[in-house]
TIZA-77599 format. One record per atom (N, C-alpha, C): x, y, z. Coordinates in steps of 0.2 Angstrom, whole numbers, plus 2048, in hexadecimal, padded with zeros to 3 digits. Layout:
BEGIN
XYZ ...
// end
This chain:
BEGIN
2BE6FAE31 2C36FFE2E 2C1706E30 2C670AE31 2C4711E33 2C2715E2C 2BF71BE2D 2BE71FE27 2C4720E23 2CA721E26 2D0723E23 2D571DE24 2D5719E1F 2D9713E1F 2E1714E1E 2E371AE1D 2EA71BE1B 2EF718E20 2EE719E26 2F3716E2B 2F370FE2B 2ED70CE2B 2ED704E2B 2F0701E25 2EF705E1F 2F2702E19 2FA703E19 2FC709E1C 30370AE1C 307705E21 303703E27 3066FFE2B 3076F8E28 3036F6E23 3036F0E20 30A6F0E1B 30A6F6E18 3106F7E13 3176F7E17 3176F9E1D 31D6F9E21 31E6F2E24 3196EEE26 31A6E8E29 31C6E3E23 3186E3E1D 3196DEE18 31F6E0E13 3206E6E12 3246E8E0D 32A6EDE0F 32A6EEE15 3306F2E18 32F6F9E16 3296FCE15 328703E12 32C708E17 32E70DE15 332712E18 32D717E1C 32E717E23 32971BE27 328722E25 32E725E23 32E72CE22 32972EE1C 327729E18 32372AE12 31B72AE14 31A728E1A 313728E1D 30F72EE1C 312734E1D 30E73AE1D 30C73BE15 31173AE11 30F73BE0A 30A736E08 30A730E0A 30572BE09 2FE72DE0B 2FE730E11 2F7732E14 2F4737E0F 2F773BE0B 2F4740E06 2F273CE00 2F3736DFF 2F1732DF9 2E9731DF9 2E6733DF4 2DF732DF3 2DE72ADF1 2DA727DF5 2DA71FDF3 2D471EDEE 2D6721DE8 2D1720DE2 2D471CDDD 2D0718DD9 2D3714DD3 2D9718DCF 2DE715DCE 2E4718DCA 2E971BDCF 2E771CDD5 2EC71FDDA 2F271ADDB 2F871DDDB 2FE719DDD 30371DDE0 30771ADE5 30C71EDE8 31271ADEA 31871CDE9 31E718DEB 31F719DF2 320713DF5 321713DFD 328711DFF 32C70FDFA 33370DDFC 333706E00 338705E03 3396FFE07 33C6F9E03 33A6F3E05 33D6EDE02 33B6EBDFB 3366EEDF8 3346ECDF1 3386F1DEC 33D6F4DEF 3416F8DEB 33E6FFDE9 341703DE5 33F709DE3 33870ADDF 337704DDC 330704DD8 32B700DDC 32B700DE3 3266FDDE7 321702DE8 31B701DE6 315705DE6 30F702DE9 30B707DEC 304705DEE 300707DE9 2FB703DE7 2F7705DE1 2F0703DE2 2EB708DE0 2E4707DE0 2E2705DD9 2E06FEDD9 2DE6FCDD2 2D86FFDD0 2D76FDDC9 2D1700DC6 2CA6FEDC9 2CA6F9DCD 2C46F6DD0 2C46F9DD7 2C96FDDD9 2C9700DE0 2CD6FCDE5 2CF6F6DE3 2D36F2DE8 2DA6F4DE9 2DD6F3DEE 2E46F5DF0 2E96F0DEF 2EF6F1DEC 2F46EDDEB 2FA6F0DEB 3006ECDEB 3066EFDEA 3096ECDE4 30E6F0DE1 3116EEDDB 3196F0DDB 31D6ECDD8 3246EEDD7 3266ECDD0 32C6EFDCF 32F6EDDC8 3316E6DC7 3306E3DC1 3326DDDBF 33A6DCDC0 33D6E2DBF 3446E2DBF 3466E1DC6 3426E2DCB 3446E1DD2 3416DBDD5 33F6D6DD0 33B6D0DD3 3406CBDD6 33E6C9DDC 3416C3DDF 33C6BFDE3 33D6B9DE4 3386B5DE8 3366B9DEF 33B6BCDF2 3396BFDF8 3356C5DF7 3366C9DF2 3326CFDF1 32B6CCDEF 32A6C7DEB 3246C4DE9 3206C2DEF 3236BFDF4 3206BDDFA 31D6C3DFE 3216C8DFE 3206CEE02 31A6D2DFE 31A6D2DF8 3146D6DF4 30E6D2DF5 30E6CBDF5 3086C7DF6 3066C7DFD 30A6C7E02 3076C8E09 3046CFE0A 3076D4E07 3046DBE07 2FD6DBE04 2FD6D8DFE 2F76D8DFA 2F16D5DFE 2F36CFE01 2EE6CBE05 2EC6D0E0B 2F06D3E0F 2EE6D7E14 2EA6DDE12 2EC6E0E0D 2E86E6E0A 2E16E4E08 2E16DEE05 2DA6DBE03 2D66DAE09 2D96D7E0E 2D56D6E15 2D36DCE18 2D76E1E18 2D66E8E1B 2D06EBE17 2D06EAE11 2CB6EDE0D 2C46E9E0D 2C56E3E0F 2BF6DFE10 2BD6DBE09 2C26DAE05 2C16D7DFE 2C36D0DFF 
// end
């Protein structure tokens, strides 16, 4: 992984969750520190977020209100790809 993983992370969010490309620049400004979260839009609905967990791991979250089996599969695939990118 490069020193700046922002583009690789956002590529995963686009591929797995349909994140909106025009949000990439805003995402690049995010500090990847525990507690960080940013809405990325896309197929997880308005509450689709990239989150840096308290242990430093990366994940995606979305509202239970927007839950569907399809969204659960997308979030799971994104989480697996993010964990692989992070080497966890």
